[in-house]
N, C-alpha and C positions, 0 to 999 in steps of 0.2 A: 497262637493264631497266625495264619499265613499272611504274608504281605499281599498276595494276590490270590484270587480264586482260580484264575487260569493264566498260564504262561504259554505262549505260542512261539515256536522257532520257525522263522521264515517270513520274509516280507514280500512274498509274491501274492498272486491273486487269491489263493486259498487261505493263506495266513491272514491277509488283510480282511478278507470276507468274514472269516470266523471271528476276528477281533471286533469288527463292527457289529455283527449280530450279537455277540456275547455282551458287549458293552451296553447295547440297547436293551438287553434283558436284565440289566441291573448287576451284572457281574463285574468284579474288579479284574482288569485285564492288563497283562504285560505282553507286548510283541517285541521280539528282538530280531534284528536283521544285520548280518555281518557287513553288508555294503549299503547301497541305497535301495529304497523301495523299488520293486520291479526291475532290479538290475540284472536278474537272471532271465529265465525263459519268458516270464510274463510281459516283457517289453519286446520280445522277439518272435511274436506270433504272426499269423497271416492277417490279423486285425479283423477277424470275422466273428459275428455271433450267428451261429447257424445250427440247424438240426443235424447236419451231416448227411447229405443226400446219398453218398456212396455207402453209408453204413446200413442202408436198407437191404443191400444185397447180402449182407452178413446176418440179416434177420435181427438186427439190434433195435427192435421196435420200441422197447421201453426207453432206451437211451435217446433215440431220435425224438420220441414224443416229449420227453422231459425237456430236451434242448429246444424243440420248437416252441413249447410253452414259454420257456425262459427267454427266448429271443424277444418276444413282445413285452415281457415283464421288464427287461433291461431297457428297451426303447422307451418304456413308460417312466422309469425311475431315473434315467440318465439321458434325456433327450438332447443334451448338449454334446455328449460324448459319443452318441450313436446316430446312425441314420439308416433308413431302409436302403437296400441296394438290390438292383435287378441284375440277374446273372443270365448270360447267353450261353446256351449249350448247343453247339453246332452238331448236327447229326451226320454221320458218314457210315460207310459199309462196314467199318471195323467195329462199330458199336452194336449193341443189342438192337433188335427191330424197333422201329419208331413207335409202334403201338405199345411195346413193352416199356419204353422210356416214358411215354405219356401216362401209362398206368402208374408207374412209380412216382411221377410228379403229381398225379392226382392224389395218391396216398400222402405224399409230402405236404400237399396243400391242406389236407383235412385231418391229419393225424394229431396235430397240436391245437386244434381249435383256433385257427387263424382269424384275427379280427381287424388288425391294422394294415397288414401287408396285402398287396394285390396278388391275385392268383396267377397260375401259369397260363401262358398263351403260346400257340404255335405260330411261327413266323416264316415267311418266305425271305430268305437271306439275300436273294438277288434283287429285292425291291425294298429292303428295310435298311435304315441307317446303320443298324448294328452289323449288317453284312458287309458294309463298305471296306473295313480293314481286312476282311478275310479273303483267302484265296477263292477264286471263282468256282472251285470244285465243290464248295459247301453251299448247297441250295436250300436246305431246310434246317430249322433249328427250333429250340424252345427257349422261352424266357420265363424265369421263375424268381421268386423273392427270397432273400435272406437279409442280413444286416451287417453293417460295418461298425467297429468300435475303436476308439483310441485306447488300446490295451493298457499302456503304462499309466495313463491318467485315470483309468478305471481303478487300478490298484491304489494309486495315490489318494483318490477321493474316498475310497473305502477306509483308508487309514486316517484321513482327515476327520471323517465322520466319527470313527471310533474314538479318536482323541477328544473330539468335542463332546462325546458322551462319557468321558472319564478315563479312557484307556491310556496307558503309558506306551508310546511308540518310540522305540529306541533303535535308531539306525546306527550304522558303523559300530555295532556292539556284537562281540563274539561270545558265544557260549563256550566256556572252557571245560566245564564238566557239570553233570547233573546227577545227584544221588537221591534215590528214593529212601526216605526215612519214615517208614510206616505210612501214615496218612498224609505226608507232605513230600513235595519235591524240594530239594535244596539246589539252587542253581548258582554257579560261580560265573560271573560275567566279566568281560574285559572291554571297557569302552575307552578308546583312545589312550590305552596304556594304564588306565586306572581300574583296579579290580573292585568288585562289589559282590556280595552274596545276598540273594533274595530267596524267598520261599513261595511256593504255590501249591494249591490243593490238587490241581490237575495240570498235565503237560500235553501239548500237542506238537508233534513233529510234522510240520508242514514245509519242510525244507526243499521240496521238489527233488531235483536231481541229486541233492546233497543228503537225502534221507538216509542212505546207508552209512555215509561218513558220520553223520550225527549219531546214529544208533551205535556204531562201532567205537568211535573215538570219544564222544562226549557222554553217551549214556552207558557205554560198555555193555550193550545188549545186542544180540544178533537180530537183524530185521526179520520179522516173522512172515512177511509177504514175499512174493516173487515179483521182481521188476526188471525191466530192460530200459536202458538209456537209448533214446532215439534222437538223432540230430536232424533238425529241419533247417534248411538254408533258404534264404530269399535274396533276390537281387532287385535293385531299383535302377530304372533306365528312364531317359527322357520320354515324355508322354507319347504313347504309340497311336492314340486315336483321340478324336475330339469329344465324343459323347460321354455320358456319365455311367454307362453300364459296365459291369465286370464280365469276364469270360471264364468259363470252366472248360478245360480241355482234358480229354482222356488220351493217354499215350498208349503205344503198342504194348508196353510192359505192364499196363493196368494202372499205373500211377495217375493221379489227378494233379493238374497244375492250374493255378489261377493266374489271371492277369487282371489287376484291379487299379482303377484310378487312385492316385496317391498324391496327396499334398499339392493338388492343382496342376503342377507342372511335370508330374512323373507318373510312371506305371510301376506298380509292385508286382513281381512275379515270384511265385513259390507254391508249394514248398517241396523239398526233397524229404525222403524218409530213409535214414541210414542208421544202422546200429552204431553206437558211439563208444569208443574207448579212448580215453585221453584226459587232458587237464580240463576240468569243468570251468575253470576261470577264463579260458581262452578258446572257446569253440569258434572256428572260422569256416567260411564257405571255401571249399577246395576248388581248384581249377576245374576238376572233373564235374563237380556239382554246378558250377557256373555254366560250363559248356552244356550240361544236360538241360538246364532251365532255358538257355538260349535256344537250343535245338528243339525243345518241346513246343515253345510258342512259335518258332519259325515254321513249324510244320502246318500252322494254321493261318498266320498272318501273311498278307501279301508282301509286306516289307519285313525282311528277316531281322532278327536281333542277334548281335554279335557281342562277345565279351568286352570289346573295347568301348561299347556303349554304356557299360555298367558304371554308375556314379557312386553307388553305395551297395554294400552287401552285408548281411548279418546272419548269424546262426544262433539257434537256441537248442538246448538239450532238454527234451521232454522225458519225464520219468513216467513210464506207462506200466500198467499191470501186465505181467507176462502171462497170457492165457494159452501159450503154446503155439501161437501162430508162427509159421515159417518165416514170413517176411515182415519187416518192420512196419510197412504201410498197412498190413492187415491186423495189427495189434488192436485190441479193444481200447476204446476211449472211455470205457466205464471206470468209475473210481471205486476204490476199496478203502474202507475205514476199519483199521485193525485196532481193537481195544485190548490192552494188556494190563494185567493187575488183578490180584485177588480181591475179594469183596472188601476187606479192611485196608487195602493198600491204596496209595494215591495212583490214579489211573494214568496211563500213557496211551494217547491216541495217535496212531501213525496214518498219514494220508498218502495213499498210493493212487497215481493217475489223476484223472480229471481233465477238464477243459475249461477255458474261460467262460463259455456260454453258460455252464451249469455251476459256476462257483457259488452262487447264492444258495442253491438247494443243497450243495455239498456242505455249506456252513450250517444249514439247518439240521442236516443229518448228523453232522459232527456233534453239535450241541445236544441232539437227541441221545446220542451214545453216552454222553457225559451226564445226562439228567439224574441218574441214581446218585451221583456224587455232588453235583452242583445244582442247587435249587435255583430256578430261573423263571423269568417271565415267558409270556407266549411269543410265538413267532410274529414278526412285524415287518420284515424287510421288503416284502413283495409290493407294498404300497408306499414306502417311504422314499422320497427322492434323495438321491445323492446330493452333496453340497452343490448348489447352483442349478440343480435340475428341477426346481419347483415351477415349471411352466409346462404347457401342453406339448405332447410329443410332436405336433406339427407346428409349433410356435417359434421356431428358430428365426424365420424371416422377420416376424414381428419384433422379436427381441433385437435383431440387428438394426431394424429401422428405429427402434427406441434409442439404441446406443448412438446412432448417427444424429438423431434429433437432439439428444442431450449434449453430445460432444461432436459438433459438426466438423471439428478439425481432424477427426479420424477418417482416414480413407476407408472406402467400403471394404476392401480386402482386409485391412487392419481390424476394423470393427467385427467382421465376420470371424476372423481367426480368434480374436479375444472372446467373442460370444460362444464360439464352439468349444473353447477351452474352459471358460469360467461361468458360463450361463448367467444367472441373475447375480452372481457375486462379482461381476465386472465392475460394479459401482465401488467395490472396496479397493480396486486398483486405480481407477481413473479419478474417483472422488470429485473434488471441486475444480479440477484442472480446466483451464480455459484455452490452452493451446498445447502443442506438442512439447514446447520448451519446459512446461511445468512437469512433464513426466521424467525429466532428467536425462542423463546420458543415453545416447543411442549406440547400440553395439553392432549396428549393421542391420539392414532390413528394417523391420518395425519393432524390434525388441528394445525396450526401454528399461532404465533403472527402476522405475516404479513397478513394472511387472516383475523384474528379477527380485526386487526387495520383498514383494508380496510372496513370491515362491519360497524365499528363504525364511520368512517369518511364519508362514502359515501352511506350507506344503512340504516341509522337511528337506528342501533343496540346499545343498552345501557347495557344490562344485559346478563348473561350467558344463561338464558332461550331464549332470543332473538336470540342468536347465535345457540344454540343447537336444538331448536325445530321449529323455523320459518325461519331463514336464511339457515338452514340445518336441517337434521334429525340425527345429530351425537349424540344426547341425548340417542339414542338406544345403543351406543357403549362405551361412556365414563363412567368410574367409579367415585365414590365419591371424590377421591383425585384429579382427573383431573378436575372435576367440581369445586371443591374448588379453585384450582389454576386459572382456568378461571375466576371465580368470583372475585378473588383478582385483576386480570389483568383488567377486565372491570370496577371495582370500582375505579381504578386509571386512568381511561381514556385511557388505553393502554400505559401508560408511563413506567410501570415497565420493560417491555422487551426492551424498546427503550433506557433505561439508561445504 
């Protein structure tokens, strides 16, 4: 008898999503991740849940429709991690005719059965607030809807829910090798120097950019799909404008660049699309990419952006299915699920491609592929809130007001940040505290020992980086001394402040 029904390699959005879905269907699940959850590409996205407006020109209607439907599903099941976001598309002579863009946006509005988000409107940029930051040459534009998501927390909360439904989530655990033994997989693991052997009835390779490495070195099997590694880089600069809309700019080379309000005081700009060759553990934004992104938005904004304004930059390597497109930006975002194994053998499912917006339907499709081997319950994730998300999609302000009523010592900005991160589970952090002192040591800003201890006990955080860059984005705000204090705290398992 196997130790687990299903073993999953990779703690990114696809791996965590499959683990949650499978655990909720009654399967015994093991998820292994060599680093922290979302430590790869899943924390380095543009933070959008969107249909992909530009994919319409490639006639990817099925992909766009699925993503548009999922956009509102995610807003419904994770109202704390997501929010509707209005995008401004300035029109100029280098783009397609205005009537053609309006037709495309009409299709975008209606292809996915939009219910929550407002539709497209045409605006006079010379008399509208969203036109104020733009150069005067832009007179006309369109405003349409998509959504924003805290990508890393989306991964973490899928893993948390999977664990609460019985899954074993093992971070900082490496797969050494996996051997197919008739109807079972035998996996040799290394967790912090300690080896362990477990068995599973089915195996999923959801390692993202590491899929070929896992297939070659650990499974000793050639990957059966075709894939390309594409690096996307982003930069963060001080806030460029006051309103809460995002911008979508098309450049002369055909690439799309977004400018998005980010963490209240910043603007996020991205992304690039470049074929990647190099060390997957250390992708970085090159000087050329930073210059490109600065130049791209400077062509639209009245006040130019220069590399010396960049306060943070990050890069992620996306593993995309190679459909033969010449340029990286034109590669399909469709996912491919490749099932390997003869009828009597333990199956291996390899995940190629995909995007954050459609992770949940990818998980459903993955389990559908494994249904002949793994008896499982019905689909369920479309209506089940993620941890802390059991409140209406438009209820965040009411939840913030509740928090300030229960804990009046919380500043409004602090209460809103905590509510956005933890939703209805904020009570588990603040508890019966009557003042800020009861929350323990402060590590700079509003980060307290009580919050960090919760993250370590319930959300798999182990290091300062886990807390500052994946469970939150407070790394943008904390200085070296605060980071050092937080590091000491995490290295003692959160005991220092408790003593």
